[in-house]
C-alpha angles and dihedrals in degrees: 000000000000120000122234119260089249092056091047092051091048092051090048088054095240094115131034124225090251093053091050092049092048092050090051092050092049091050091051092047092052091047091051091050091051092050090049090047092220129114125189094277093051091048091052091049090049091050090048092051089048092052091047091050091049091049091049091049091050091050090048091049091050090051091050090050091051090050091050090050092050090049092049090049091049091050090050091053091048090051092049091050092048091050092049092049094048092047098045107029116130117243114251095189096126096039113150104153123078111227112199125197141159119258121177093340097311132095114248130186136205129176117243138172123249093256091049090051090054092047091050092049093049094047094247090120136029139203116238132181118247108184106303094339136071128235134189117231134177119267093251091058090044089055092053091047091050091053091056098038119009091196094053095087115080100180127010118153101206118166120240120231089234090070091059090052092052093050090045090054092055096041091101092060114084118217113215117241094225095054112132120202 
């Protein structure tokens, strides 16, 4: 059997055992790179793309986590508002007067008592939405609900400070008692 060229060169003393082993390792490494089809530049580019993909995934995961936190916070606010409404709603057991109001572009109606109607007109009470129904709550509770969710109040007749200025400006003019409109 014929010896390999490497063995022949080693026997002739032209190559040492270490040089032959190193040449064989280099040849295997180059062959492996050719089979993989990637040289050092392509490997660096692949690593860079991998790092960029990991960074994009991490940013996406952070955004999802922020969205989950916002949703959890929103649910907590809704639960707090629901609890306040259920704990402080005014009883409408003896309601005999229909109170109509506009909610989201449509006319809605609830039944209230005479004292509740007066409180609503004076801004001492407010109408809030609880699920698909409406409830009447005192003004203090309406104020707390409005701080948490400005859109939570459906009807609240609070007076503007401009009205007081207008009345104050005409305070010097006396209106006759016998004036007929």
